[in-house]
N, C-alpha and C positions, 0 to 999 in steps of 0.2 A: 281110577275112575271111580264116579258117584253109579252107586247105587240105588234107587227106589221101587221101595217094593209094592203094591198095591195099583201098580202104576193105569189097570184096570177102572179104578175106582177115579169115582170123582177128584179128587185132593190128591189122588195118584199121579192121575193123568195131569192133571196143571200142572202141578211141580213140573212135570217133563217137558213138558211145553214150552213151561218159564225157563229152566236149564237151556234149551233151544234159544234162547234164546242168547242167555250169556257163554256157553261156553260150547263147545265141534261137538257133534254127535257122537262120534267116536270113542270119548270122557262121558256117554252117557249106557249106563243098561239099566236092565229094571227088570223083579221079579216078577212076576204073574205066576196065577194058576191055570189060564190057559191063556197061550201063545197067540192063538188064532184071534184071537182079540184086538192084537198089538202089532201086528204086521203091516200098518203103514205105519207106526214106527220104526219098525224094525226098514223099515222101505227107505225111510228118510238116515237112516244111516245109527240107528240107535242099534244095543245093542240086546236084543230079546231070549231069555232062559226062563225056562219054566221052575217056581221056587215054588214048595206053599211051607207055610206053618208048620204042619204036623208033618215031614218030613224031613229030617234035617243033612241027610244027601243033595236032594233036590237044593236046597238052600246056601248047602258049597259050595254044588255048580255054577246055583248062581249068583252067589255071592264072588266068584274070584278073580281076583286081583282088584280087589275092593278098596280104593283109600279111605272112604262112605257108605254107611252104608246106613239109610230113612227108611223106617220103618216105621211105615204106616200103619196104623190099631187095628189088628182084627177086629170084626164084628162079635166075635166070640167071649160072650159075657163069662164070668166065675171061674173055678178050677182047668175048664179045659182052654180058657182064652190067656190065661196065666202059664199052662206049659209051653204053649204055642211061641208064647215074648222070649220065653225060657230060654227055646230054643232056637228061635229069630239070634238072641242078643249070643246065643255059648255060641252060634254058626256064626258069627261075624268078625268075633277075636277070633276064632280060629279061623279063620279066613286072611286075619292080617290086617282087617279095617283099622284104619288109624282111630275114624270117631264113631260112633253112631249117633243117630238123633231118632228121635221117641214123635214122635206125634199125639201131647197129651193133648190137658186144659186144663185153660184157669179152674179154680175153687179144686183141683187134683188132690185129696186127702181121703186116711181110710175112714173118718168120720163122718163122709157123705153120707146125705141121704137120696144122693141120687145115686144108682149102681154104677155106670160108667167110670164116677170117679176115683171111686175103689177100687177097680179096676185096672184106673192108669195111674193111681199111686202104688201099686203094688207094685207094679211095672218100671215105676220112676229106681221105686228101690232093690229090684231089680239089678236095675244099672248101676249102681253104685257101687252091689257088691259086685258085679263080675270085674270091677279093675281097669273096666273098658271106658277111655277118655270120651263122657257122651255131652248131650244136651237134650235135653225134654221140652219140648215146643211147647208151650201152653198156650195154646191156643182160646180162643174165641168161639163165642155159643154158635156151631153152624146157622147161621139164616136160615139157611134150608129148613130147617126143621119147626119155623115160625108155620108156613104152608102147610103142614099138615092140621098143626095146632090150630091153626085157625079154621079148618075143614070147610063146613057151607055157609061159614058168619054171613062173606060176602051176599049169599041166598039170602038166609034168613033175616039177616039183622039182628040175631044177639050171640055174639062170643061169650059160651058157659067153658068159667075156668072154675080153680080153686082161687082163692089168698095166697097171689106173687108175690113176688120181689122182681127190683129191675135186673135187668139181661143185658148186656154187652152184648149183643147181637151182629155179629161179623161169617163176611160173608166167603164160601172156599174157594175165589180168584184172588181176591187178596190178599189171605193167606198162604195159597201156592209162591205166590209174586214172594212174602219179605221169605218161605221157603226158600225158593231156588237163588235167594237172596243171601242170607245165611252159609245153605250149603257152601256159595263161591266166594263168599269175600268173610262172615267172621266164626271166633273163633269162639262163643262161648260154650263156656264148663258146667256142666250144671242146670238146671231149670230156670226159659229164658225169663225174660219181663210178658209181663200177658201181652199177647197177642189182639188189639183187640179191636172195632171203631171205637170211635172217639163217641159217643152218647151210649147209657140202659137204657133201656123201657123195662117195665110192665107192659098188665095186658091189658089198662084200660086206656095207656097212652097208645097202644099199639089198635083199638079197638077206634080210638077218634081219628089216629091220621088214615086207618084204611077208612073209613067214612070218609074225611076231606078226598082221600083220593077217588075213590069209587062216587060221592054225592048225594050217596044218601045215608042214612040212621043206621050207624053198626054200636047197638050198647053191650056193656058189659054185663053178662050176668055170675054174680060169685057163690058157688055152692060151695056144699061142705066135702069134703074129703069124698065122704062115704059113697055122695049120692053123685058126686061127678064118676067113680070108679062102675057106680051103679048105668049110669050115661051113656061110659065106654065102654062096659059090657054089652049092652047093648044093642050098641052096633055093629058089636059081633070080635073085639078087641079080643083077644087074647090076652089072661093072667099076666104073664109075662112081662107082655110089653103093658101092660096097664098099671105094672108093678114101678116100670120106668120112668113111665109118664107121671105119673103121680109124687116117685123122687124128686121131679127137676124143679113140680112147683113148692115142696117141701123145701126144695135146698134152695128154689131162687127165694122163698119166706126168709131163708138163714142169712140171707144177704149174702151167698157162697157167689152169684156171678155180678156183684156191682160194678167192679172195680175196671174204671177203665186206662188203660195207658197210651205216650205218645207212640210209641217205641212199633208196631204195624205204622204206624203211617211215616213214621222216620225212616223205615226197608225199604217202599217201598216208590219215597221219593214223593207223596201228593198223598191228600185228608183219604180214608178209607171208607168205598161205601156207603153212600147214608141207605139206614132203613129205608127212608121213603123210595128210593131211587130201586133199592131194592125191587121195594112191593110191585113198583111202576114194572117191573121187568119181567117179577114171574108170576105177581100174580097174574088169573083170565080173569081181567074187571071187566 
């Protein structure tokens, strides 16, 4: 049985939906904190059990009979998040799972300026030390993050951001399909190739693209990091969130998210969704 954690989230649910196209529902189990949100999957034949990364016993029940476990990264960063991942890895191993897959990220590194990359690198290290067969899925940067970064620029005509570098923005839907294929067909060990869309864009290119789509000028205004911090603070962003956003721009300037790969397109059997088409689907234009 393939167990998917975090199946009430966007990526986890997407993976389950794709798995249902490839294998019988009775071969799929999910581990979620709130089973009431997954009743539709239960009605379709998916095994639904409560599982919490902070509660090893709940995970042991959720992972029962697992051949593979897909660990969707917790949103908790720092030591608490790493402890949760350690618990999940240890429990997957205890349950007898033959392989653990983890939703890591391109640019994963303990030296990254972007805090989630440090989190991913630490978890990849835990997997290596666990002795369990594993695959670290080097996902491209989620395109949905762009909607928040663009903010009110569509209305104001001004995209205020620090200096940045190109990022290979990639959709949840494409990644979910690719991960389902990997779970059912691929036996990769260790880090996967980068699972990205085919192009990388910086914020200047994004401003030009959105401007073209909406039919009115949107200009990228480059500000210093501290000025951007003040700008986000004035909008009510908490300091922890500001540090993460600034870390993203610093890491992109370092070239951490520039590299693209054909691996995603090869897995899903078609070109990845373009950023232009994503914008047409996702922005309120």
